[in-house]
PDB file of N, CA, C, O and CB in Angstrom:
ATOM      1  N   MET A   1     -51.890 -69.249 -54.213  1.00  0.00           N
ATOM      2  CA  MET A   1     -52.636 -68.049 -54.779  1.00  0.00           C
ATOM      3  C   MET A   1     -51.981 -66.793 -55.283  1.00  0.00           C
ATOM      4  O   MET A   1     -52.531 -65.909 -55.940  1.00  0.00           O
ATOM      5  CB  MET A   1     -53.476 -67.612 -53.824  1.00  0.00           C
ATOM      6  N   LYS A   2     -50.470 -66.846 -54.802  1.00  0.00           N
ATOM      7  CA  LYS A   2     -49.744 -65.920 -55.101  1.00  0.00           C
ATOM      8  C   LYS A   2     -49.300 -65.681 -56.495  1.00  0.00           C
ATOM      9  O   LYS A   2     -48.784 -64.635 -56.889  1.00  0.00           O
ATOM     10  CB  LYS A   2     -48.862 -66.035 -54.379  1.00  0.00           C
ATOM     11  N   TYR A   3     -49.570 -66.863 -57.297  1.00  0.00           N
ATOM     12  CA  TYR A   3     -49.397 -66.913 -58.713  1.00  0.00           C
ATOM     13  C   TYR A   3     -50.565 -66.630 -59.628  1.00  0.00           C
ATOM     14  O   TYR A   3     -50.566 -66.627 -60.859  1.00  0.00           O
ATOM     15  CB  TYR A   3     -48.926 -68.149 -59.019  1.00  0.00           C
ATOM     16  N   LEU A   4     -51.513 -66.405 -58.829  1.00  0.00           N
ATOM     17  CA  LEU A   4     -52.888 -66.373 -59.337  1.00  0.00           C
ATOM     18  C   LEU A   4     -52.798 -64.684 -60.170  1.00  0.00           C
ATOM     19  O   LEU A   4     -52.543 -63.615 -59.614  1.00  0.00           O
ATOM     20  CB  LEU A   4     -54.202 -66.575 -57.820  1.00  0.00           C
ATOM     21  N   PRO A   5     -53.075 -64.905 -61.511  1.00  0.00           N
ATOM     22  CA  PRO A   5     -53.062 -63.452 -62.189  1.00  0.00           C
ATOM     23  C   PRO A   5     -54.121 -62.641 -61.720  1.00  0.00           C
ATOM     24  O   PRO A   5     -55.187 -63.142 -61.362  1.00  0.00           O
ATOM     25  CB  PRO A   5     -53.198 -63.480 -63.731  1.00  0.00           C
ATOM     26  N   ARG A   6     -53.858 -61.156 -61.693  1.00  0.00           N
ATOM     27  CA  ARG A   6     -54.918 -60.297 -61.201  1.00  0.00           C
ATOM     28  C   ARG A   6     -55.305 -59.472 -62.321  1.00  0.00           C
ATOM     29  O   ARG A   6     -54.552 -59.229 -63.264  1.00  0.00           O
ATOM     30  CB  ARG A   6     -54.514 -59.452 -60.001  1.00  0.00           C
ATOM     31  N   TYR A   7     -56.605 -59.001 -62.198  1.00  0.00           N
ATOM     32  CA  TYR A   7     -57.022 -58.216 -63.343  1.00  0.00           C
ATOM     33  C   TYR A   7     -58.088 -56.903 -62.601  1.00  0.00           C
ATOM     34  O   TYR A   7     -58.904 -57.157 -61.716  1.00  0.00           O
ATOM     35  CB  TYR A   7     -57.897 -59.371 -64.564  1.00  0.00           C
ATOM     36  N   ASN A   8     -57.914 -55.829 -63.047  1.00  0.00           N
ATOM     37  CA  ASN A   8     -58.797 -54.711 -62.458  1.00  0.00           C
ATOM     38  C   ASN A   8     -59.146 -53.737 -63.543  1.00  0.00           C
ATOM     39  O   ASN A   8     -59.659 -52.687 -63.159  1.00  0.00           O
ATOM     40  CB  ASN A   8     -58.067 -53.923 -61.264  1.00  0.00           C
ATOM     41  N   SER A   9     -58.982 -53.879 -64.677  1.00  0.00           N
ATOM     42  CA  SER A   9     -59.233 -53.264 -66.112  1.00  0.00           C
ATOM     43  C   SER A   9     -58.645 -51.807 -66.004  1.00  0.00           C
ATOM     44  O   SER A   9     -59.069 -50.908 -66.729  1.00  0.00           O
ATOM     45  CB  SER A   9     -60.949 -53.227 -66.562  1.00  0.00           C
ATOM     46  N   GLU A  10     -57.554 -51.588 -64.981  1.00  0.00           N
ATOM     47  CA  GLU A  10     -56.742 -50.355 -65.202  1.00  0.00           C
ATOM     48  C   GLU A  10     -55.357 -50.855 -65.373  1.00  0.00           C
ATOM     49  O   GLU A  10     -54.899 -51.840 -64.793  1.00  0.00           O
ATOM     50  CB  GLU A  10     -56.843 -49.285 -64.003  1.00  0.00           C
ATOM     51  N   GLY A  11     -54.803 -50.190 -66.111  1.00  0.00           N
ATOM     52  CA  GLY A  11     -53.264 -50.405 -66.314  1.00  0.00           C
ATOM     53  C   GLY A  11     -52.997 -51.065 -67.793  1.00  0.00           C
ATOM     54  O   GLY A  11     -53.859 -50.984 -68.668  1.00  0.00           O
ATOM     55  N   ASP A  12     -51.921 -51.630 -67.978  1.00  0.00           N
ATOM     56  CA  ASP A  12     -51.711 -52.057 -69.201  1.00  0.00           C
ATOM     57  C   ASP A  12     -52.354 -53.401 -69.693  1.00  0.00           C
ATOM     58  O   ASP A  12     -52.280 -53.695 -70.887  1.00  0.00           O
ATOM     59  CB  ASP A  12     -50.409 -52.092 -69.306  1.00  0.00           C
ATOM     60  N   VAL A  13     -52.896 -54.107 -68.917  1.00  0.00           N
ATOM     61  CA  VAL A  13     -53.248 -55.558 -69.302  1.00  0.00           C
ATOM     62  C   VAL A  13     -54.741 -55.272 -69.688  1.00  0.00           C
ATOM     63  O   VAL A  13     -55.518 -54.595 -69.015  1.00  0.00           O
ATOM     64  CB  VAL A  13     -53.031 -56.792 -67.992  1.00  0.00           C
ATOM     65  N   ILE A  14     -55.012 -55.879 -70.847  1.00  0.00           N
ATOM     66  CA  ILE A  14     -56.389 -55.795 -71.331  1.00  0.00           C
ATOM     67  C   ILE A  14     -57.070 -57.168 -70.903  1.00  0.00           C
ATOM     68  O   ILE A  14     -56.374 -58.121 -70.554  1.00  0.00           O
ATOM     69  CB  ILE A  14     -56.437 -55.541 -72.973  1.00  0.00           C
ATOM     70  N   ALA A  15     -58.368 -57.227 -70.940  1.00  0.00           N
ATOM     71  CA  ALA A  15     -59.347 -58.350 -70.557  1.00  0.00           C
ATOM     72  C   ALA A  15     -58.831 -59.715 -71.458  1.00  0.00           C
ATOM     73  O   ALA A  15     -58.873 -60.837 -70.954  1.00  0.00           O
ATOM     74  CB  ALA A  15     -61.075 -57.850 -70.969  1.00  0.00           C
ATOM     75  N   LYS A  16     -58.410 -59.511 -72.653  1.00  0.00           N
ATOM     76  CA  LYS A  16     -57.935 -60.869 -73.304  1.00  0.00           C
ATOM     77  C   LYS A  16     -56.701 -61.286 -72.662  1.00  0.00           C
ATOM     78  O   LYS A  16     -56.580 -62.438 -72.246  1.00  0.00           O
ATOM     79  CB  LYS A  16     -57.666 -60.769 -74.881  1.00  0.00           C
ATOM     80  N   GLU A  17     -55.783 -60.427 -72.555  1.00  0.00           N
ATOM     81  CA  GLU A  17     -54.515 -60.787 -72.058  1.00  0.00           C
ATOM     82  C   GLU A  17     -54.746 -61.497 -70.650  1.00  0.00           C
ATOM     83  O   GLU A  17     -54.016 -62.440 -70.343  1.00  0.00           O
ATOM     84  CB  GLU A  17     -53.580 -59.498 -71.964  1.00  0.00           C
ATOM     85  N   HIS A  18     -55.754 -61.058 -69.785  1.00  0.00           N
ATOM     86  CA  HIS A  18     -55.755 -61.593 -68.555  1.00  0.00           C
ATOM     87  C   HIS A  18     -56.412 -62.881 -68.763  1.00  0.00           C
ATOM     88  O   HIS A  18     -56.055 -63.875 -68.131  1.00  0.00           O
ATOM     89  CB  HIS A  18     -56.388 -60.729 -67.538  1.00  0.00           C
ATOM     90  N   LEU A  19     -57.390 -62.909 -69.652  1.00  0.00           N
ATOM     91  CA  LEU A  19     -57.941 -64.353 -69.974  1.00  0.00           C
ATOM     92  C   LEU A  19     -57.034 -65.504 -70.155  1.00  0.00           C
ATOM     93  O   LEU A  19     -57.212 -66.616 -69.659  1.00  0.00           O
ATOM     94  CB  LEU A  19     -58.679 -64.322 -71.193  1.00  0.00           C
ATOM     95  N   VAL A  20     -55.861 -65.080 -71.045  1.00  0.00           N
ATOM     96  CA  VAL A  20     -54.951 -65.894 -71.471  1.00  0.00           C
ATOM     97  C   VAL A  20     -54.050 -66.227 -70.526  1.00  0.00           C
ATOM     98  O   VAL A  20     -53.500 -67.328 -70.526  1.00  0.00           O
ATOM     99  CB  VAL A  20     -54.389 -65.452 -72.476  1.00  0.00           C
ATOM    100  N   SER A  21     -53.816 -65.304 -69.632  1.00  0.00           N
ATOM    101  CA  SER A  21     -52.846 -65.574 -68.520  1.00  0.00           C
ATOM    102  C   SER A  21     -53.680 -66.621 -67.397  1.00  0.00           C
ATOM    103  O   SER A  21     -53.077 -67.570 -66.894  1.00  0.00           O
ATOM    104  CB  SER A  21     -52.346 -63.987 -67.772  1.00  0.00           C
ATOM    105  N   PHE A  22     -54.955 -66.368 -67.109  1.00  0.00           N
ATOM    106  CA  PHE A  22     -55.600 -67.279 -66.251  1.00  0.00           C
ATOM    107  C   PHE A  22     -55.628 -68.616 -66.849  1.00  0.00           C
ATOM    108  O   PHE A  22     -55.436 -69.608 -66.146  1.00  0.00           O
ATOM    109  CB  PHE A  22     -56.937 -66.835 -65.928  1.00  0.00           C
ATOM    110  N   TYR A  23     -55.871 -68.706 -68.184  1.00  0.00           N
ATOM    111  CA  TYR A  23     -55.889 -70.067 -68.709  1.00  0.00           C
ATOM    112  C   TYR A  23     -54.514 -70.880 -68.485  1.00  0.00           C
ATOM    113  O   TYR A  23     -54.405 -72.060 -68.152  1.00  0.00           O
ATOM    114  CB  TYR A  23     -56.215 -69.982 -70.227  1.00  0.00           C
ATOM    115  N   ASN A  24     -53.725 -70.160 -68.692  1.00  0.00           N
ATOM    116  CA  ASN A  24     -52.264 -70.618 -68.439  1.00  0.00           C
ATOM    117  C   ASN A  24     -52.158 -70.894 -66.987  1.00  0.00           C
ATOM    118  O   ASN A  24     -51.729 -72.010 -66.693  1.00  0.00           O
ATOM    119  CB  ASN A  24     -51.145 -69.508 -68.873  1.00  0.00           C
ATOM    120  N   PHE A  25     -52.408 -70.244 -66.212  1.00  0.00           N
ATOM    121  CA  PHE A  25     -52.228 -70.497 -64.792  1.00  0.00           C
ATOM    122  C   PHE A  25     -53.166 -71.814 -64.396  1.00  0.00           C
ATOM    123  O   PHE A  25     -52.753 -72.766 -63.733  1.00  0.00           O
ATOM    124  CB  PHE A  25     -52.649 -69.111 -63.924  1.00  0.00           C
ATOM    125  N   ALA A  26     -54.492 -71.679 -64.926  1.00  0.00           N
ATOM    126  CA  ALA A  26     -55.270 -72.912 -64.475  1.00  0.00           C
ATOM    127  C   ALA A  26     -54.890 -74.148 -65.201  1.00  0.00           C
ATOM    128  O   ALA A  26     -55.261 -75.201 -64.682  1.00  0.00           O
ATOM    129  CB  ALA A  26     -56.764 -72.716 -64.658  1.00  0.00           C
ATOM    130  N   TYR A  27     -54.118 -74.221 -66.472  1.00  0.00           N
ATOM    131  CA  TYR A  27     -53.629 -75.423 -67.209  1.00  0.00           C
ATOM    132  C   TYR A  27     -52.267 -75.575 -66.348  1.00  0.00           C
ATOM    133  O   TYR A  27     -52.111 -76.757 -66.042  1.00  0.00           O
ATOM    134  CB  TYR A  27     -53.419 -75.193 -69.003  1.00  0.00           C
ATOM    135  N   ASN A  28     -51.408 -74.879 -65.946  1.00  0.00           N
ATOM    136  CA  ASN A  28     -50.433 -75.348 -65.006  1.00  0.00           C
ATOM    137  C   ASN A  28     -50.507 -75.839 -63.862  1.00  0.00           C
ATOM    138  O   ASN A  28     -49.593 -76.503 -63.373  1.00  0.00           O
ATOM    139  CB  ASN A  28     -49.796 -74.660 -64.792  1.00  0.00           C
ATOM    140  N   PHE A  29     -51.767 -75.543 -63.185  1.00  0.00           N
ATOM    141  CA  PHE A  29     -52.102 -75.966 -61.776  1.00  0.00           C
ATOM    142  C   PHE A  29     -53.032 -77.177 -62.095  1.00  0.00           C
ATOM    143  O   PHE A  29     -53.503 -77.773 -61.126  1.00  0.00           O
ATOM    144  CB  PHE A  29     -52.862 -74.726 -60.809  1.00  0.00           C
ATOM    145  N   ASN A  30     -53.347 -77.605 -63.353  1.00  0.00           N
ATOM    146  CA  ASN A  30     -54.375 -78.807 -63.573  1.00  0.00           C
ATOM    147  C   ASN A  30     -55.669 -78.611 -63.156  1.00  0.00           C
ATOM    148  O   ASN A  30     -56.359 -79.467 -62.603  1.00  0.00           O
ATOM    149  CB  ASN A  30     -53.993 -80.012 -62.901  1.00  0.00           C
ATOM    150  N   ILE A  31     -55.998 -77.493 -63.415  1.00  0.00           N
ATOM    151  CA  ILE A  31     -57.691 -77.211 -62.741  1.00  0.00           C
ATOM    152  C   ILE A  31     -58.589 -77.591 -63.938  1.00  0.00           C
ATOM    153  O   ILE A  31     -58.614 -76.892 -64.951  1.00  0.00           O
ATOM    154  CB  ILE A  31     -58.121 -75.313 -62.233  1.00  0.00           C
ATOM    155  N   GLU A  32     -59.202 -78.524 -63.823  1.00  0.00           N
ATOM    156  CA  GLU A  32     -60.125 -79.249 -64.737  1.00  0.00           C
ATOM    157  C   GLU A  32     -61.610 -78.871 -64.383  1.00  0.00           C
ATOM    158  O   GLU A  32     -62.370 -78.404 -65.232  1.00  0.00           O
ATOM    159  CB  GLU A  32     -59.898 -80.847 -64.617  1.00  0.00           C
ATOM    160  N   ASN A  33     -61.949 -79.082 -63.185  1.00  0.00           N
ATOM    161  CA  ASN A  33     -63.264 -78.862 -62.645  1.00  0.00           C
ATOM    162  C   ASN A  33     -63.918 -77.590 -63.125  1.00  0.00           C
ATOM    163  O   ASN A  33     -63.379 -76.589 -62.653  1.00  0.00           O
ATOM    164  CB  ASN A  33     -63.196 -78.852 -61.188  1.00  0.00           C
ATOM    165  N   ALA A  34     -64.840 -77.376 -63.861  1.00  0.00           N
ATOM    166  CA  ALA A  34     -65.474 -76.078 -64.116  1.00  0.00           C
ATOM    167  C   ALA A  34     -66.019 -75.366 -63.043  1.00  0.00           C
ATOM    168  O   ALA A  34     -66.157 -74.160 -63.248  1.00  0.00           O
ATOM    169  CB  ALA A  34     -66.457 -76.203 -64.991  1.00  0.00           C
ATOM    170  N   ASP A  35     -66.352 -75.781 -61.991  1.00  0.00           N
ATOM    171  CA  ASP A  35     -66.862 -74.991 -60.835  1.00  0.00           C
ATOM    172  C   ASP A  35     -65.462 -74.568 -60.251  1.00  0.00           C
ATOM    173  O   ASP A  35     -65.361 -73.345 -60.340  1.00  0.00           O
ATOM    174  CB  ASP A  35     -67.893 -75.887 -59.723  1.00  0.00           C
ATOM    175  N   VAL A  36     -64.395 -75.118 -59.709  1.00  0.00           N
ATOM    176  CA  VAL A  36     -63.373 -74.716 -59.154  1.00  0.00           C
ATOM    177  C   VAL A  36     -62.774 -73.685 -60.376  1.00  0.00           C
ATOM    178  O   VAL A  36     -62.390 -72.606 -59.926  1.00  0.00           O
ATOM    179  CB  VAL A  36     -62.496 -75.965 -58.652  1.00  0.00           C
ATOM    180  N   TRP A  37     -62.655 -73.828 -61.651  1.00  0.00           N
ATOM    181  CA  TRP A  37     -62.094 -72.865 -62.426  1.00  0.00           C
ATOM    182  C   TRP A  37     -62.768 -71.549 -62.495  1.00  0.00           C
ATOM    183  O   TRP A  37     -62.121 -70.505 -62.586  1.00  0.00           O
ATOM    184  CB  TRP A  37     -61.967 -73.357 -63.638  1.00  0.00           C
ATOM    185  N   MET A  38     -64.201 -71.590 -62.448  1.00  0.00           N
ATOM    186  CA  MET A  38     -65.137 -70.292 -62.455  1.00  0.00           C
ATOM    187  C   MET A  38     -64.703 -69.681 -61.037  1.00  0.00           C
ATOM    188  O   MET A  38     -64.352 -68.502 -61.008  1.00  0.00           O
ATOM    189  CB  MET A  38     -66.978 -70.656 -62.564  1.00  0.00           C
ATOM    190  N   ARG A  39     -64.712 -70.319 -60.052  1.00  0.00           N
ATOM    191  CA  ARG A  39     -64.529 -69.849 -58.463  1.00  0.00           C
ATOM    192  C   ARG A  39     -62.996 -68.982 -58.513  1.00  0.00           C
ATOM    193  O   ARG A  39     -62.742 -67.855 -58.087  1.00  0.00           O
ATOM    194  CB  ARG A  39     -64.438 -71.475 -57.204  1.00  0.00           C
ATOM    195  N   LEU A  40     -62.368 -69.687 -59.000  1.00  0.00           N
ATOM    196  CA  LEU A  40     -61.035 -69.113 -58.807  1.00  0.00           C
ATOM    197  C   LEU A  40     -60.993 -68.103 -59.963  1.00  0.00           C
ATOM    198  O   LEU A  40     -60.416 -67.086 -59.581  1.00  0.00           O
ATOM    199  CB  LEU A  40     -59.800 -70.236 -58.842  1.00  0.00           C
ATOM    200  N   PHE A  41     -61.436 -68.011 -61.360  1.00  0.00           N
ATOM    201  CA  PHE A  41     -61.356 -66.992 -61.936  1.00  0.00           C
ATOM    202  C   PHE A  41     -61.848 -65.532 -61.222  1.00  0.00           C
ATOM    203  O   PHE A  41     -61.199 -64.489 -61.308  1.00  0.00           O
ATOM    204  CB  PHE A  41     -61.960 -67.334 -63.009  1.00  0.00           C
ATOM    205  N   VAL A  42     -62.948 -65.662 -60.602  1.00  0.00           N
ATOM    206  CA  VAL A  42     -63.507 -64.581 -59.866  1.00  0.00           C
ATOM    207  C   VAL A  42     -62.536 -64.074 -58.870  1.00  0.00           C
ATOM    208  O   VAL A  42     -62.441 -62.855 -58.733  1.00  0.00           O
ATOM    209  CB  VAL A  42     -64.759 -64.982 -59.209  1.00  0.00           C
ATOM    210  N   GLN A  43     -61.740 -64.941 -58.098  1.00  0.00           N
ATOM    211  CA  GLN A  43     -60.907 -64.481 -57.192  1.00  0.00           C
ATOM    212  C   GLN A  43     -59.558 -63.616 -57.886  1.00  0.00           C
ATOM    213  O   GLN A  43     -58.764 -62.962 -57.209  1.00  0.00           O
ATOM    214  CB  GLN A  43     -60.521 -65.737 -56.361  1.00  0.00           C
ATOM    215  N   SER A  44     -59.501 -63.756 -59.243  1.00  0.00           N
ATOM    216  CA  SER A  44     -58.654 -62.992 -59.875  1.00  0.00           C
ATOM    217  C   SER A  44     -58.826 -61.571 -60.213  1.00  0.00           C
ATOM    218  O   SER A  44     -57.918 -60.762 -60.402  1.00  0.00           O
ATOM    219  CB  SER A  44     -58.452 -63.556 -60.828  1.00  0.00           C
ATOM    220  N   LEU A  45     -60.210 -61.339 -60.273  1.00  0.00           N
ATOM    221  CA  LEU A  45     -60.808 -60.145 -60.404  1.00  0.00           C
ATOM    222  C   LEU A  45     -60.736 -59.237 -59.352  1.00  0.00           C
ATOM    223  O   LEU A  45     -60.929 -59.693 -58.224  1.00  0.00           O
ATOM    224  CB  LEU A  45     -61.989 -60.320 -60.680  1.00  0.00           C
ATOM    225  N   ASN A  46     -60.454 -57.821 -59.501  1.00  0.00           N
ATOM    226  CA  ASN A  46     -60.373 -56.831 -58.617  1.00  0.00           C
ATOM    227  C   ASN A  46     -60.973 -55.623 -58.778  1.00  0.00           C
ATOM    228  O   ASN A  46     -61.025 -55.292 -59.962  1.00  0.00           O
ATOM    229  CB  ASN A  46     -59.287 -56.619 -58.432  1.00  0.00           C
ATOM    230  N   GLY A  47     -61.458 -54.824 -57.994  1.00  0.00           N
ATOM    231  CA  GLY A  47     -61.957 -53.523 -58.209  1.00  0.00           C
ATOM    232  C   GLY A  47     -63.393 -53.324 -59.033  1.00  0.00           C
ATOM    233  O   GLY A  47     -64.436 -53.723 -58.514  1.00  0.00           O
ATOM    234  N   LYS A  48     -63.394 -52.799 -60.113  1.00  0.00           N
ATOM    235  CA  LYS A  48     -64.748 -52.454 -60.855  1.00  0.00           C
ATOM    236  C   LYS A  48     -65.058 -53.818 -61.549  1.00  0.00           C
ATOM    237  O   LYS A  48     -66.227 -54.191 -61.646  1.00  0.00           O
ATOM    238  CB  LYS A  48     -64.621 -51.107 -62.040  1.00  0.00           C
ATOM    239  N   VAL A  49     -64.008 -54.577 -62.039  1.00  0.00           N
ATOM    240  CA  VAL A  49     -64.325 -55.810 -62.477  1.00  0.00           C
ATOM    241  C   VAL A  49     -65.061 -56.888 -61.731  1.00  0.00           C
ATOM    242  O   VAL A  49     -66.016 -57.521 -62.180  1.00  0.00           O
ATOM    243  CB  VAL A  49     -63.296 -56.253 -62.799  1.00  0.00           C
ATOM    244  N   ARG A  50     -64.472 -57.040 -60.452  1.00  0.00           N
ATOM    245  CA  ARG A  50     -65.105 -57.934 -59.384  1.00  0.00           C
ATOM    246  C   ARG A  50     -66.548 -57.487 -59.074  1.00  0.00           C
ATOM    247  O   ARG A  50     -67.478 -58.277 -58.914  1.00  0.00           O
ATOM    248  CB  ARG A  50     -64.244 -57.901 -58.028  1.00  0.00           C
ATOM    249  N   LYS A  51     -66.653 -56.056 -59.000  1.00  0.00           N
ATOM    250  CA  LYS A  51     -67.986 -55.711 -58.680  1.00  0.00           C
ATOM    251  C   LYS A  51     -69.003 -55.917 -59.843  1.00  0.00           C
ATOM    252  O   LYS A  51     -70.201 -56.069 -59.604  1.00  0.00           O
ATOM    253  CB  LYS A  51     -67.998 -54.310 -58.234  1.00  0.00           C
ATOM    254  N   TRP A  52     -68.480 -55.917 -61.154  1.00  0.00           N
ATOM    255  CA  TRP A  52     -69.285 -56.227 -62.455  1.00  0.00           C
ATOM    256  C   TRP A  52     -69.728 -57.660 -62.292  1.00  0.00           C
ATOM    257  O   TRP A  52     -70.897 -57.950 -62.547  1.00  0.00           O
ATOM    258  CB  TRP A  52     -68.386 -56.040 -63.875  1.00  0.00           C
ATOM    259  N   PHE A  53     -68.883 -58.564 -61.890  1.00  0.00           N
ATOM    260  CA  PHE A  53     -69.219 -59.821 -61.667  1.00  0.00           C
ATOM    261  C   PHE A  53     -70.279 -60.112 -60.737  1.00  0.00           C
ATOM    262  O   PHE A  53     -71.167 -60.928 -60.982  1.00  0.00           O
ATOM    263  CB  PHE A  53     -68.193 -60.423 -61.325  1.00  0.00           C
ATOM    264  N   HIS A  54     -70.180 -59.366 -59.536  1.00  0.00           N
ATOM    265  CA  HIS A  54     -71.239 -59.725 -58.482  1.00  0.00           C
ATOM    266  C   HIS A  54     -72.422 -59.130 -58.859  1.00  0.00           C
ATOM    267  O   HIS A  54     -73.454 -59.414 -58.251  1.00  0.00           O
ATOM    268  CB  HIS A  54     -70.915 -59.291 -57.063  1.00  0.00           C
ATOM    269  N   ARG A  55     -72.426 -58.396 -59.715  1.00  0.00           N
ATOM    270  CA  ARG A  55     -73.800 -57.771 -60.111  1.00  0.00           C
ATOM    271  C   ARG A  55     -74.414 -58.602 -61.272  1.00  0.00           C
ATOM    272  O   ARG A  55     -75.483 -58.269 -61.784  1.00  0.00           O
ATOM    273  CB  ARG A  55     -73.633 -56.180 -60.598  1.00  0.00           C
ATOM    274  N   LEU A  56     -73.792 -59.567 -61.627  1.00  0.00           N
ATOM    275  CA  LEU A  56     -74.210 -60.507 -62.577  1.00  0.00           C
ATOM    276  C   LEU A  56     -75.526 -61.280 -61.996  1.00  0.00           C
ATOM    277  O   LEU A  56     -75.579 -61.544 -60.795  1.00  0.00           O
ATOM    278  CB  LEU A  56     -72.991 -61.491 -62.898  1.00  0.00           C
ATOM    279  N   ASN A  57     -76.463 -61.595 -62.779  1.00  0.00           N
ATOM    280  CA  ASN A  57     -77.748 -62.482 -62.308  1.00  0.00           C
ATOM    281  C   ASN A  57     -76.956 -64.022 -61.974  1.00  0.00           C
ATOM    282  O   ASN A  57     -76.029 -64.497 -62.629  1.00  0.00           O
ATOM    283  CB  ASN A  57     -79.154 -62.621 -63.783  1.00  0.00           C
ATOM    284  N   ALA A  58     -77.526 -64.547 -60.926  1.00  0.00           N
ATOM    285  CA  ALA A  58     -76.779 -65.775 -60.446  1.00  0.00           C
ATOM    286  C   ALA A  58     -76.944 -66.871 -61.752  1.00  0.00           C
ATOM    287  O   ALA A  58     -76.026 -67.666 -61.954  1.00  0.00           O
ATOM    288  CB  ALA A  58     -77.507 -66.404 -58.872  1.00  0.00           C
ATOM    289  N   VAL A  59     -78.029 -66.876 -62.538  1.00  0.00           N
ATOM    290  CA  VAL A  59     -77.931 -68.034 -63.437  1.00  0.00           C
ATOM    291  C   VAL A  59     -77.789 -67.548 -64.834  1.00  0.00           C
ATOM    292  O   VAL A  59     -78.242 -68.092 -65.840  1.00  0.00           O
ATOM    293  CB  VAL A  59     -79.150 -68.960 -63.316  1.00  0.00           C
ATOM    294  N   SER A  60     -77.091 -66.437 -64.759  1.00  0.00           N
ATOM    295  CA  SER A  60     -76.885 -65.759 -66.260  1.00  0.00           C
ATOM    296  C   SER A  60     -75.496 -66.346 -66.740  1.00  0.00           C
ATOM    297  O   SER A  60     -75.188 -66.122 -67.910  1.00  0.00           O
ATOM    298  CB  SER A  60     -76.815 -63.899 -66.234  1.00  0.00           C
ATOM    299  N   ILE A  61     -74.698 -67.018 -66.013  1.00  0.00           N
ATOM    300  CA  ILE A  61     -73.333 -67.775 -66.442  1.00  0.00           C
ATOM    301  C   ILE A  61     -73.700 -69.382 -66.198  1.00  0.00           C
ATOM    302  O   ILE A  61     -73.963 -69.989 -65.160  1.00  0.00           O
ATOM    303  CB  ILE A  61     -71.849 -67.233 -65.378  1.00  0.00           C
ATOM    304  N   ILE A  62     -73.618 -69.778 -67.458  1.00  0.00           N
ATOM    305  CA  ILE A  62     -73.899 -71.149 -67.551  1.00  0.00           C
ATOM    306  C   ILE A  62     -72.647 -72.162 -67.751  1.00  0.00           C
ATOM    307  O   ILE A  62     -72.701 -73.390 -67.674  1.00  0.00           O
ATOM    308  CB  ILE A  62     -74.841 -71.278 -68.663  1.00  0.00           C
ATOM    309  N   GLY A  63     -71.630 -71.451 -67.994  1.00  0.00           N
ATOM    310  CA  GLY A  63     -70.252 -72.224 -68.005  1.00  0.00           C
ATOM    311  C   GLY A  63     -69.188 -71.391 -68.405  1.00  0.00           C
ATOM    312  O   GLY A  63     -69.388 -70.215 -68.712  1.00  0.00           O
ATOM    313  N   ILE A  64     -68.134 -71.884 -68.424  1.00  0.00           N
ATOM    314  CA  ILE A  64     -66.873 -71.131 -68.885  1.00  0.00           C
ATOM    315  C   ILE A  64     -66.780 -70.411 -70.023  1.00  0.00           C
ATOM    316  O   ILE A  64     -66.134 -69.364 -70.052  1.00  0.00           O
ATOM    317  CB  ILE A  64     -65.901 -71.904 -69.021  1.00  0.00           C
ATOM    318  N   GLU A  65     -67.365 -70.856 -70.994  1.00  0.00           N
ATOM    319  CA  GLU A  65     -67.298 -70.166 -72.286  1.00  0.00           C
ATOM    320  C   GLU A  65     -68.272 -69.139 -72.035  1.00  0.00           C
ATOM    321  O   GLU A  65     -67.819 -68.076 -72.459  1.00  0.00           O
ATOM    322  CB  GLU A  65     -67.608 -71.052 -73.587  1.00  0.00           C
ATOM    323  N   ALA A  66     -69.493 -68.986 -71.494  1.00  0.00           N
ATOM    324  CA  ALA A  66     -70.335 -67.992 -71.147  1.00  0.00           C
ATOM    325  C   ALA A  66     -69.482 -66.940 -70.465  1.00  0.00           C
ATOM    326  O   ALA A  66     -69.485 -65.778 -70.872  1.00  0.00           O
ATOM    327  CB  ALA A  66     -71.457 -68.504 -70.308  1.00  0.00           C
ATOM    328  N   LEU A  67     -68.863 -67.276 -69.588  1.00  0.00           N
ATOM    329  CA  LEU A  67     -68.171 -66.384 -68.487  1.00  0.00           C
ATOM    330  C   LEU A  67     -67.072 -65.629 -69.384  1.00  0.00           C
ATOM    331  O   LEU A  67     -66.872 -64.422 -69.253  1.00  0.00           O
ATOM    332  CB  LEU A  67     -67.422 -67.352 -67.110  1.00  0.00           C
ATOM    333  N   ASP A  68     -66.315 -66.496 -70.384  1.00  0.00           N
ATOM    334  CA  ASP A  68     -65.485 -65.706 -71.211  1.00  0.00           C
ATOM    335  C   ASP A  68     -66.103 -64.801 -71.871  1.00  0.00           C
ATOM    336  O   ASP A  68     -65.714 -63.639 -71.751  1.00  0.00           O
ATOM    337  CB  ASP A  68     -64.812 -66.363 -72.046  1.00  0.00           C
ATOM    338  N   LYS A  69     -67.145 -65.090 -72.673  1.00  0.00           N
ATOM    339  CA  LYS A  69     -67.694 -64.130 -73.528  1.00  0.00           C
ATOM    340  C   LYS A  69     -68.192 -62.961 -72.918  1.00  0.00           C
ATOM    341  O   LYS A  69     -67.986 -61.872 -73.454  1.00  0.00           O
ATOM    342  CB  LYS A  69     -68.659 -64.659 -74.248  1.00  0.00           C
ATOM    343  N   ASP A  70     -68.916 -63.065 -71.710  1.00  0.00           N
ATOM    344  CA  ASP A  70     -69.322 -61.966 -71.036  1.00  0.00           C
ATOM    345  C   ASP A  70     -68.163 -61.157 -70.362  1.00  0.00           C
ATOM    346  O   ASP A  70     -68.342 -59.941 -70.304  1.00  0.00           O
ATOM    347  CB  ASP A  70     -70.294 -62.392 -70.085  1.00  0.00           C
ATOM    348  N   PHE A  71     -67.142 -61.599 -69.907  1.00  0.00           N
ATOM    349  CA  PHE A  71     -66.058 -60.921 -69.516  1.00  0.00           C
ATOM    350  C   PHE A  71     -65.330 -60.167 -70.653  1.00  0.00           C
ATOM    351  O   PHE A  71     -64.895 -59.037 -70.432  1.00  0.00           O
ATOM    352  CB  PHE A  71     -65.214 -61.827 -68.868  1.00  0.00           C
ATOM    353  N   LEU A  72     -65.199 -60.692 -71.737  1.00  0.00           N
ATOM    354  CA  LEU A  72     -64.520 -59.955 -72.964  1.00  0.00           C
ATOM    355  C   LEU A  72     -65.552 -58.783 -73.308  1.00  0.00           C
ATOM    356  O   LEU A  72     -65.128 -57.712 -73.741  1.00  0.00           O
ATOM    357  CB  LEU A  72     -64.267 -61.043 -74.381  1.00  0.00           C
ATOM    358  N   LYS A  73     -66.836 -58.995 -73.118  1.00  0.00           N
ATOM    359  CA  LYS A  73     -67.701 -57.715 -73.616  1.00  0.00           C
ATOM    360  C   LYS A  73     -67.099 -56.348 -72.598  1.00  0.00           C
ATOM    361  O   LYS A  73     -67.569 -55.219 -72.740  1.00  0.00           O
ATOM    362  CB  LYS A  73     -69.673 -58.065 -73.311  1.00  0.00           C
TER     363      LYS A  73
END
């Protein structure tokens, strides 16, 4: 977990950059299972962004692509 990129919407890293960093992380650790990928992605979020995620409706995110799209909004 110490290599997991972190994002909190403050600072110099923008959402798209975090997504690229996270995809690289997932690729390097050979994370292919979508459920594991999504759970780990949530762990990379901090502060307001993590609160945003927890406010989402449980069935509103149907896959990785949907999560990416909502995250980049």
